[in-house]
ROPASE-96346 format. One record per residue (C-alpha): x negated, y, z negated; residue number from 1. Coordinates in Angstrom, 3 decimals. Layout:
N
+----------+----------+----------+-----+
!     east !    north !       up !   k !
+----------+----------+----------+-----+
!        X !        Y !        Z ! NUM !
...
+----------+----------+----------+-----+
END
This chain:
279
+----------+----------+----------+-----+
!     east !    north !       up !   k !
+----------+----------+----------+-----+
!  -98.130 !   78.843 !  -98.836 !   1 !
!  -97.005 !   81.569 ! -101.563 !   2 !
!  -98.888 !   85.203 ! -101.282 !   3 !
! -101.688 !   85.389 ! -104.026 !   4 !
! -101.134 !   88.205 ! -106.500 !   5 !
! -104.343 !   89.358 ! -107.897 !   6 !
! -104.666 !   91.473 ! -111.010 !   7 !
! -105.681 !   95.042 ! -110.340 !   8 !
! -108.760 !   96.858 ! -110.546 !   9 !
! -109.590 !  100.092 ! -112.429 !  10 !
! -110.104 !  101.668 ! -108.819 !  11 !
! -106.139 !  100.138 ! -107.693 !  12 !
! -104.736 !  101.543 ! -110.643 !  13 !
! -105.805 !  104.915 ! -110.004 !  14 !
! -104.480 !  104.296 ! -106.527 !  15 !
! -101.246 !  103.564 ! -107.574 !  16 !
! -101.521 !  106.356 ! -110.139 !  17 !
! -102.048 !  109.056 ! -107.331 !  18 !
! -100.303 !  107.499 ! -104.109 !  19 !
! -100.764 !  110.496 ! -102.258 !  20 !
! -104.624 !  111.266 ! -103.008 !  21 !
! -105.850 !  112.490 !  -99.315 !  22 !
! -108.898 !  110.823 !  -99.982 !  23 !
! -107.370 !  107.241 ! -100.055 !  24 !
! -106.959 !  105.427 !  -96.756 !  25 !
! -103.188 !  105.317 !  -95.565 !  26 !
! -103.643 !  101.798 !  -94.503 !  27 !
! -106.115 !   99.368 !  -96.372 !  28 !
! -106.347 !   95.775 !  -95.631 !  29 !
! -108.044 !   94.026 !  -99.077 !  30 !
! -109.575 !   90.761 !  -98.162 !  31 !
! -106.573 !   89.679 !  -96.801 !  32 !
! -106.314 !   86.171 !  -95.618 !  33 !
! -103.391 !   84.664 !  -93.538 !  34 !
! -103.150 !   80.750 !  -92.702 !  35 !
! -100.989 !   78.305 !  -91.161 !  36 !
! -102.094 !   75.015 !  -93.213 !  37 !
! -105.736 !   74.223 !  -91.918 !  38 !
! -105.742 !   76.901 !  -89.380 !  39 !
! -107.290 !   80.611 !  -90.384 !  40 !
! -105.883 !   83.453 !  -88.392 !  41 !
! -107.614 !   86.084 !  -90.619 !  42 !
! -110.237 !   85.450 !  -92.922 !  43 !
! -110.695 !   87.838 !  -95.781 !  44 !
! -110.020 !   90.866 !  -93.940 !  45 !
! -111.101 !   94.193 !  -95.126 !  46 !
! -110.035 !   96.938 !  -92.933 !  47 !
! -109.468 !  100.971 !  -94.134 !  48 !
! -107.531 !  103.239 !  -91.668 !  49 !
! -107.434 !  106.767 !  -92.573 !  50 !
! -104.495 !  109.076 !  -92.507 !  51 !
! -104.377 !  110.367 !  -88.692 !  52 !
! -106.596 !  107.910 !  -87.149 !  53 !
! -106.145 !  106.525 !  -83.933 !  54 !
! -107.290 !  102.694 !  -84.155 !  55 !
! -107.359 !  100.257 !  -81.126 !  56 !
! -107.999 !   96.465 !  -81.966 !  57 !
! -108.842 !   94.315 !  -79.177 !  58 !
! -110.097 !   90.757 !  -78.858 !  59 !
! -109.452 !   87.549 !  -77.102 !  60 !
! -106.085 !   85.798 !  -77.923 !  61 !
! -105.785 !   83.690 !  -81.007 !  62 !
! -108.149 !   86.339 !  -82.523 !  63 !
! -105.366 !   87.726 !  -85.019 !  64 !
! -104.427 !   91.095 !  -83.224 !  65 !
! -100.793 !   90.700 !  -83.276 !  66 !
! -100.615 !   89.137 !  -86.737 !  67 !
! -102.520 !   92.517 !  -88.487 !  68 !
!  -99.413 !   94.389 !  -87.127 !  69 !
!  -96.899 !   91.991 !  -88.072 !  70 !
!  -98.063 !   91.471 !  -91.461 !  71 !
!  -97.772 !   95.085 !  -91.967 !  72 !
!  -94.359 !   95.108 !  -90.767 !  73 !
!  -93.422 !   92.300 !  -93.370 !  74 !
!  -93.037 !   90.005 !  -90.296 !  75 !
!  -95.818 !   87.538 !  -91.837 !  76 !
!  -96.517 !   86.940 !  -95.545 !  77 !
! -100.119 !   87.064 !  -96.519 !  78 !
! -101.976 !   84.411 !  -97.985 !  79 !
! -104.015 !   86.325 ! -100.270 !  80 !
! -105.620 !   89.851 ! -100.865 !  81 !
! -103.654 !   92.794 ! -100.706 !  82 !
! -101.953 !   95.227 !  -98.377 !  83 !
! -102.174 !   98.801 !  -99.080 !  84 !
!  -99.748 !  101.625 !  -97.173 !  85 !
! -100.175 !  105.539 !  -98.320 !  86 !
! -101.456 !  104.221 ! -101.732 !  87 !
!  -99.197 !  101.759 ! -102.870 !  88 !
!  -99.201 !   97.739 ! -102.083 !  89 !
!  -97.239 !   96.515 !  -99.597 !  90 !
!  -95.678 !   93.520 ! -100.713 !  91 !
!  -96.373 !   93.697 ! -104.006 !  92 !
!  -95.922 !   96.050 ! -106.934 !  93 !
!  -97.233 !   96.996 ! -110.059 !  94 !
!  -96.544 !   95.810 ! -113.618 !  95 !
!  -98.033 !   95.280 ! -116.845 !  96 !
! -101.478 !   96.429 ! -115.159 !  97 !
! -101.211 !   93.696 ! -112.599 !  98 !
!  -99.397 !   93.054 ! -109.371 !  99 !
!  -96.306 !   91.191 ! -109.230 ! 100 !
!  -93.966 !   90.054 ! -105.593 ! 101 !
!  -92.440 !   93.068 ! -104.487 ! 102 !
!  -88.473 !   93.282 ! -104.953 ! 103 !
!  -86.366 !   94.010 ! -101.923 ! 104 !
!  -85.577 !   97.694 ! -102.959 ! 105 !
!  -89.409 !   98.537 ! -102.947 ! 106 !
!  -89.836 !   96.291 !  -99.458 ! 107 !
!  -87.199 !   98.252 !  -98.046 ! 108 !
!  -89.148 !  101.351 !  -99.238 ! 109 !
!  -92.267 !  100.656 !  -97.728 ! 110 !
!  -90.832 !   99.387 !  -94.465 ! 111 !
!  -90.029 !  102.741 !  -94.017 ! 112 !
!  -93.286 !  104.040 !  -94.001 ! 113 !
!  -93.772 !  102.045 !  -90.469 ! 114 !
!  -92.298 !  102.240 !  -87.237 ! 115 !
!  -93.395 !   99.292 !  -84.160 ! 116 !
!  -93.013 !   98.664 !  -80.977 ! 117 !
!  -93.296 !   95.385 !  -79.329 ! 118 !
!  -93.957 !   94.238 !  -76.411 ! 119 !
!  -90.233 !   93.328 !  -74.770 ! 120 !
!  -88.781 !   96.544 !  -76.096 ! 121 !
!  -85.735 !   94.952 !  -78.139 ! 122 !
!  -83.425 !   97.092 !  -77.420 ! 123 !
!  -79.363 !   96.367 !  -78.414 ! 124 !
!  -78.400 !   95.825 !  -74.905 ! 125 !
!  -74.584 !   97.344 !  -76.031 ! 126 !
!  -75.712 !  100.679 !  -76.963 ! 127 !
!  -76.727 !  103.587 !  -74.931 ! 128 !
!  -80.550 !  105.232 !  -75.503 ! 129 !
!  -79.007 !  107.616 !  -77.764 ! 130 !
!  -76.976 !  104.754 !  -79.985 ! 131 !
!  -80.000 !  102.940 !  -80.145 ! 132 !
!  -82.182 !  105.727 !  -82.121 ! 133 !
!  -79.283 !  106.388 !  -83.844 ! 134 !
!  -78.189 !  102.990 !  -85.544 ! 135 !
!  -81.245 !  102.584 !  -88.167 ! 136 !
!  -81.240 !  106.330 !  -89.206 ! 137 !
!  -77.111 !  105.937 !  -89.749 ! 138 !
!  -77.309 !  102.376 !  -91.526 ! 139 !
!  -80.788 !  102.474 !  -93.247 ! 140 !
!  -81.596 !  106.048 !  -93.925 ! 141 !
!  -78.164 !  107.107 !  -94.482 ! 142 !
!  -78.073 !  110.020 !  -92.069 ! 143 !
!  -74.648 !  111.759 !  -91.042 ! 144 !
!  -74.007 !  110.962 !  -87.468 ! 145 !
!  -74.584 !  114.268 !  -86.481 ! 146 !
!  -77.753 !  114.133 !  -88.251 ! 147 !
!  -79.010 !  110.887 !  -86.364 ! 148 !
!  -77.867 !  112.232 !  -83.379 ! 149 !
!  -79.203 !  115.289 !  -83.399 ! 150 !
!  -82.849 !  113.677 !  -84.411 ! 151 !
!  -81.955 !  110.971 !  -81.526 ! 152 !
!  -81.676 !  113.648 !  -78.877 ! 153 !
!  -84.902 !  115.499 !  -80.014 ! 154 !
!  -86.711 !  112.251 !  -79.864 ! 155 !
!  -85.472 !  111.213 !  -76.496 ! 156 !
!  -86.508 !  114.351 !  -75.082 ! 157 !
!  -90.171 !  114.021 !  -76.617 ! 158 !
!  -90.363 !  110.836 !  -74.600 ! 159 !
!  -89.242 !  112.514 !  -71.188 ! 160 !
!  -85.373 !  111.341 !  -71.474 ! 161 !
!  -83.253 !  113.675 !  -72.446 ! 162 !
!  -81.693 !  113.062 !  -68.985 ! 163 !
!  -81.076 !  109.376 !  -70.364 ! 164 !
!  -79.181 !  109.755 !  -73.558 ! 165 !
!  -75.790 !  107.664 !  -72.409 ! 166 !
!  -77.454 !  105.025 !  -70.283 ! 167 !
!  -77.592 !  101.633 !  -71.371 ! 168 !
!  -80.733 !   99.315 !  -71.441 ! 169 !
!  -79.865 !   97.344 !  -67.978 ! 170 !
!  -79.866 !  100.686 !  -66.157 ! 171 !
!  -83.235 !  101.757 !  -67.226 ! 172 !
!  -86.756 !  100.934 !  -65.695 ! 173 !
!  -89.206 !   98.773 !  -67.877 ! 174 !
!  -91.043 !  101.926 !  -68.810 ! 175 !
!  -88.250 !  103.759 !  -69.767 ! 176 !
!  -86.740 !  101.199 !  -71.879 ! 177 !
!  -90.374 !  101.068 !  -73.925 ! 178 !
!  -90.314 !  104.864 !  -74.555 ! 179 !
!  -86.655 !  104.836 !  -75.863 ! 180 !
!  -87.810 !  101.856 !  -77.980 ! 181 !
!  -90.874 !  104.287 !  -79.163 ! 182 !
!  -88.300 !  107.206 !  -79.740 ! 183 !
!  -86.087 !  104.354 !  -81.812 ! 184 !
!  -89.127 !  103.677 !  -83.983 ! 185 !
!  -90.047 !  107.584 !  -84.567 ! 186 !
!  -86.154 !  108.352 !  -85.591 ! 187 !
!  -87.192 !  106.904 !  -89.008 ! 188 !
!  -90.048 !  109.249 !  -89.252 ! 189 !
!  -92.586 !  106.619 !  -90.340 ! 190 !
!  -95.955 !  107.775 !  -91.517 ! 191 !
!  -97.723 !  105.073 !  -89.515 ! 192 !
!  -96.625 !  103.381 !  -86.247 ! 193 !
!  -97.923 !  100.300 !  -84.149 ! 194 !
!  -97.975 !   99.253 !  -81.058 ! 195 !
!  -98.729 !   95.688 !  -79.706 ! 196 !
!  -99.113 !   95.298 !  -76.095 ! 197 !
!  -96.765 !   98.045 !  -75.605 ! 198 !
!  -97.492 !   97.754 !  -71.687 ! 199 !
!  -97.949 !   93.879 !  -71.165 ! 200 !
!  -94.584 !   93.056 !  -70.039 ! 201 !
!  -94.422 !   96.515 !  -67.472 ! 202 !
!  -94.785 !   96.586 !  -64.007 ! 203 !
!  -98.197 !   97.922 !  -63.115 ! 204 !
!  -96.547 !  101.305 !  -61.925 ! 205 !
!  -95.196 !  101.945 !  -65.329 ! 206 !
!  -97.580 !  101.467 !  -67.765 ! 207 !
!  -99.161 !  104.902 !  -67.023 ! 208 !
!  -95.387 !  106.588 !  -67.913 ! 209 !
!  -95.536 !  104.792 !  -71.550 ! 210 !
!  -99.762 !  105.689 !  -72.261 ! 211 !
!  -98.643 !  109.416 !  -71.600 ! 212 !
!  -95.976 !  109.328 !  -74.287 ! 213 !
!  -98.737 !  107.431 !  -76.707 ! 214 !
! -100.956 !  110.410 !  -75.747 ! 215 !
!  -98.307 !  112.996 !  -76.113 ! 216 !
!  -97.243 !  111.239 !  -79.324 ! 217 !
! -101.145 !  111.409 !  -80.754 ! 218 !
! -101.824 !  114.725 !  -79.683 ! 219 !
!  -98.553 !  116.458 !  -81.095 ! 220 !
!  -97.751 !  114.344 !  -84.172 ! 221 !
!  -99.312 !  113.328 !  -87.616 ! 222 !
!  -99.143 !  110.153 !  -87.034 ! 223 !
! -101.535 !  107.216 !  -88.109 ! 224 !
! -101.660 !  104.809 !  -85.037 ! 225 !
! -102.564 !  100.889 !  -84.589 ! 226 !
! -102.837 !   99.705 !  -81.258 ! 227 !
! -103.075 !   96.153 !  -80.276 ! 228 !
! -104.106 !   96.757 !  -76.167 ! 229 !
! -105.712 !   95.256 !  -73.465 ! 230 !
! -105.858 !   98.339 !  -71.757 ! 231 !
! -109.587 !   98.890 !  -72.224 ! 232 !
! -109.665 !  102.593 !  -70.656 ! 233 !
! -106.820 !  103.688 !  -72.605 ! 234 !
! -108.232 !  102.549 !  -75.575 ! 235 !
! -111.725 !  104.042 !  -74.756 ! 236 !
! -110.008 !  107.498 !  -74.249 ! 237 !
! -107.171 !  107.524 !  -76.831 ! 238 !
! -108.510 !  105.860 !  -79.803 ! 239 !
! -110.904 !  107.337 !  -82.987 ! 240 !
! -112.070 !  103.723 !  -83.405 ! 241 !
! -112.091 !  100.337 !  -82.225 ! 242 !
! -112.104 !   97.256 !  -83.723 ! 243 !
! -113.292 !   94.054 !  -82.004 ! 244 !
! -111.278 !   90.794 !  -83.487 ! 245 !
! -112.591 !   87.612 !  -83.437 ! 246 !
! -112.335 !   84.309 !  -84.879 ! 247 !
! -109.925 !   85.883 !  -87.379 ! 248 !
! -112.695 !   88.674 !  -88.448 ! 249 !
! -113.640 !   91.909 !  -87.209 ! 250 !
! -117.088 !   91.349 !  -85.053 ! 251 !
! -117.830 !   95.121 !  -84.410 ! 252 !
! -116.040 !   98.286 !  -85.030 ! 253 !
! -116.980 !  101.850 !  -84.368 ! 254 !
! -116.297 !  104.825 !  -81.820 ! 255 !
! -115.395 !  104.201 !  -78.269 ! 256 !
! -118.082 !  105.024 !  -76.708 ! 257 !
! -120.581 !  102.548 !  -79.163 ! 258 !
! -118.282 !   99.858 !  -78.648 ! 259 !
! -117.971 !  100.378 !  -74.476 ! 260 !
! -120.921 !  101.899 !  -74.493 ! 261 !
! -123.262 !   99.717 !  -76.096 ! 262 !
! -121.896 !   97.158 !  -78.093 ! 263 !
! -123.976 !   95.296 !  -80.332 ! 264 !
! -122.584 !   91.597 !  -80.869 ! 265 !
! -122.883 !   89.259 !  -78.605 ! 266 !
! -119.207 !   87.848 !  -78.304 ! 267 !
! -118.485 !   91.784 !  -77.832 ! 268 !
! -120.186 !   91.953 !  -75.002 ! 269 !
! -118.918 !   88.721 !  -73.486 ! 270 !
! -115.373 !   89.638 !  -74.124 ! 271 !
! -115.927 !   93.234 !  -72.406 ! 272 !
! -117.782 !   91.839 !  -69.696 ! 273 !
! -114.463 !   89.442 !  -69.120 ! 274 !
! -111.989 !   91.888 !  -69.551 ! 275 !
! -113.459 !   94.467 !  -67.492 ! 276 !
! -114.573 !   92.077 !  -64.232 ! 277 !
! -111.220 !   90.811 !  -64.399 ! 278 !
! -109.774 !   94.597 !  -64.424 ! 279 !
+----------+----------+----------+-----+
END
């Protein structure tokens, strides 16, 4: 099924004319639909995320959480609606007062605004930690080897791995590998960082070191951050807003103290009760 590209409204035309307008959200899902045949994963999703905002996405399996992140990374095609990033359409581009499917150049430029850290690290096993962080800046951003190395060293030091530059992934713990993956994503200088259950593949004693790095990034860097997580305590502490997904929609959203302290939706209450009891 191909992506639907609607004609733009006056509001959307104004957004394209002034993509750096600080009043515009950094990320906007505008009636976004994703389905596989008759199975609807996301149903007319509307979601605005402000620049610098930290949003935690929670919900049961199959509710569409990870699909949100994968569509932002253009790993999944949308079936309807428009995703906007930094004031520009992500997978389409303006032409003749409307939107047409994006060409390869537009997609490359838009992907450069977004970094993602996955569950399973996805590091290059034949490259050291430093080389993993240098590869994309050299090949995609055309940085010189010296510039990419300086950037990689700085970021690995930021995530507490300044002494592991020449270690290969197999020589690192799971938590250390995930921190290399975070540094590698940051090496592309994204405006938006996505975290997809980044601690789910880790042993329990390694979870804290990765969450501490994410805390540090949130306090030191001007990043918009979206995190799919089952770490309810971390979401409550770290996020500016929590979105509870169920059945391809946002059932409830608000500040962490509201969602975790006095949720209004019965399905939200059921989910949190089950998760907290299991913990």
